[in-house]
N, C-alpha and C positions, 0 to 999 in steps of 0.2 A: 504494500500499500504506499501510496506516495506519503516518502518521509516529507470636534475638531475646530480646533480653533485655527482658522486660516485667513489671513489678511489679503483681501481681494485686491491686486494691485492695477487692475484693468482688463478689459477683455477687447477684443478687435474681432468683429464679424468679416470674415474674409472669402473672396470666391477663388476657388480651385486650390485651396492650402491654407498655410499659416505665413503671417507677416514676418518681419524682422524681430528678433527679440530685442526689446529694451530694457536695460537694466542698469542701475546704479548701485554704487558701492553700498554694502548692507541690506540690499533688496534681494527677494527671490526673483528668478525669472517670471515674467507675467505670461500666466495662460492666455492663449488665444483660441477662439473658436472656429472651427472648419465651417464648411457649406452645410454638411451633415447635423451641426450643432453639437459635435463633440468635442471637449477642450483637450488642448495639447500644449507642452511645454517645449520650449527650446532647450536643447541639452548642449552645452558648449563642449566644443573639442578640448581634449586632454589627455594626460598619461596618468597612470595609476598602477598601483600594484594589485594585482589580481590574485585572487587564492589565500591561502592561510599559512602562516609560519607554523602551525602544528603538523610535525612530521608525520602523525599518527594519521592524518586525513591525506592518504597516498593519491587521490585524485585531484587534490586542491594544492598543489604545488604553487608556491607564491613566485610570481614572475611579472614583468613589466610590461604593460600593454599601452599603446596609443589607440585612442578612440576618436574619429572624426565625429563633427557636430552633425545632429540629427533632432527631429522632432518625435516626441514619446506622449502618448495619452496620459493624461493628468491622472485618470482613474483607469481600473480594469474596465474593460466593456460590460456595461450595465445591461440588465435585462431588457429595458425599455427599448435601448438602442439596437440590441441585437434583433429583437422582435421586429424593430420597424423597418430593419433591412431584410431580414431572412424569413419574416412571416411566421416564426414560431418562436417557442421559448422552451428548450429541453431541460431548464433549471429543475432541482428537486427542491431548493430553499428559494420559493417564490417571493418576489419583491421588486418593484419596478427599478428601484435604486439600488438592488442588490447586485453583485457581479453575476454575470450569467455563468452557470456551472453545468457539469456533466458535458463538457465540450471536447470532441475528439480534435486532435492536430488538424485533420483536413477541414474541419468545420470551421476553425479558426481563420485558415487559409482562405477559403471560401469567402467569410466576411470581409477580409481583408480586400478581395478581390471586389466583392460587391460594393465596399464603401468606395474604393477606387473609381469604379464605374459611376457611381452615384454623383461623384465630384468632378468627372471629365478628366480623370487621371489614368495613367497607363497602368494596369494591373500588374504585380510583381510576379504572381504564381502562375505556373503552366499547370492548368488542373489535370493534364494526363499523367505528369511526372511529378508535380510538386516542387519542380525545380523554381529557385528564386532568382529573379532578375533583379540585382542589387542597384542597376543603373535605371530602372523603372522610377517614375516620380510617384507611383502609388504607394499605398500601403502595404505592409508586411509584418511579420513577427521580429521581435528584437533578436539580435543575436545573443549568446549567452554572455559575451563580454560586454556588450552594450547594456544589458540588464543589470550586471554586478556594478558597473561603471556608474549607472544613473542611480541604483539602489544606493550606493555607498554615498554619492553627492559630496566628492572631496574627503570623505571621512575614512580612516585607515583602521578604525577600531573594529571590534568583531561585530557590532551591530551599529547602523548608521548614526544612532543615538549615543553610543557608548560601549562599555565593556560588559556592564551588568545585565544578565538576563531577567533580574528583578525589575527592570525598567520596561519590560515588555508590555507589561499589563496597560501600560499608559501610551503605549506607541503602534501596538497592533493588537489584532484579534488572533488568538491561537488557543491552544489547548487550557492554558492557565485561566483564561477569562471567557472562553466560548466553547462551552463542551459540546454544542449542537447545533451546527449551521452557520449560515454567512450573514453578515450585517450590510447596511447600506454603506456605500463608499464614501469616503471622506468623514467618518465619524472620528478617526483617529488623527492626531498633527501629520501633517505632511512633512517630508525630509527637507533638507536645506535647499534644494532645487525645487520646491514646491509640487513634488510627486507623492500621492497618497496610495496608500495601500500596496505598497512594494513588498512590505512583508505581511504576512498573515491574510486572512479572508479567504483567497483562493490561491493555490498554486498557479503559477502562469507559465503556458508553454512558450518556449524559445525556438528559434528557426533551427537550431543547430541539432544534427545528429549527436548522440552522446559516445564518447569514447573515453574509458578510464584514464589513459595515460596521455591524453591530447595536449595538456599542458605542457607535457615534455618537449614538444617539437612544434608548437603553435606559432604562427608567425606573429611578431611583435605589434604590427599595425594592422588594426581592424580585422581581428581574426573571425573566420565564420564558420569554424567547426569542421568536423571530417567531411568528405565527399559523401560518404555514404554510411549505412548505419541500421541497426534494427529499431533502436529507440530514440526518441526525442528529449531533449533537455526540458525539465521543468524548474523552476524557481521560486524563491519567496516564502514558502511554507504556506499552511492554509489554518482556517480555524481549528482544526483538529491535530496540530504540529506541536511537538515538544519545542522548547527553546532553543536546542542545538540546529533544528532544522531551519530556524529563523536567521541564523547568522549570514552575514553578507556573503560569505564565500561558499555557502553550503550548495551542493549539486545533488540533483536527482534527475530521474529520467522516467519515462512511460513508454508504452507501445503507442505509436502514432492514433491506433484505432482505439485506444483505451478511454472509455467513458466512466468507469467506476460504479456502473450500475449493478455489477454482478455482487457486488459486497452489501452487507446488511444494511439497511436504510441510515442507520447512525453513522455508517462509515463511508458513505459516498457522497456526492455533491461537493468535489474538492478543487476542481481544476476548471480554471478560466483562462483570461488572457487579455492583453492589451495590445495596441498598434503603434508602429514608428511609421517614419517616412523621412526620407533624406531632406537635408536643406540645400535650397538651390546655391550653387556657387555664387560667391560675390563678384560684381563687376569689377 
């Protein structure tokens, strides 16, 4: 089984995507709204130490990674936004503002394409092979490296808010304070880049195939995971996760067709996702 007070700095309704990030010292990046009404945050380019210094975590080797700038959804995709585009709501834990759950990896990819098409953008996924075109201007799932980079938001601690698992109750929905089901997005404080629910509530699909030793030979610049595999990466932990699973470096995986409905009711409804898109090149 797979291991809010927020100051709104401003919104911009934009046609065909997101506007330039406007940010002053001491402020979080401003969320912007796409034409489908989903808020995104501009994540700045930069380098970080990905992984864990704990040698017992064999698949989490600490290594330096550079990530280019991209846009990321402020929240996991909600049930109301998913149903608006896809015409259905597969979630167990019903609630319009709750993250959509019981999502297979191809379901997430199909949503990315539908959202791209609704905004007149080039879809990123080939639905025959599910190969991702990273040059497309449409939506896709985040790479594992992008997810950890955005989750950390420049923090190098075990969790984005510090090193103490005791503080998780204030910052995330997990096993210690949410023994049964998801919660509406944005009820816990966002991280330092204004992204909410990056930890807890639902696990989130990443674009990458999972490979245990991938960090041993991954490229330093914008790693995109192995070319092939059997399982896709999930990140962030969920409402039923132990504190260790909510660490910024923690890696897990599931089969792409996994929806977790085969488990007892109290143990499924755990996997959702959020979208990213590239930032246009500056002139």
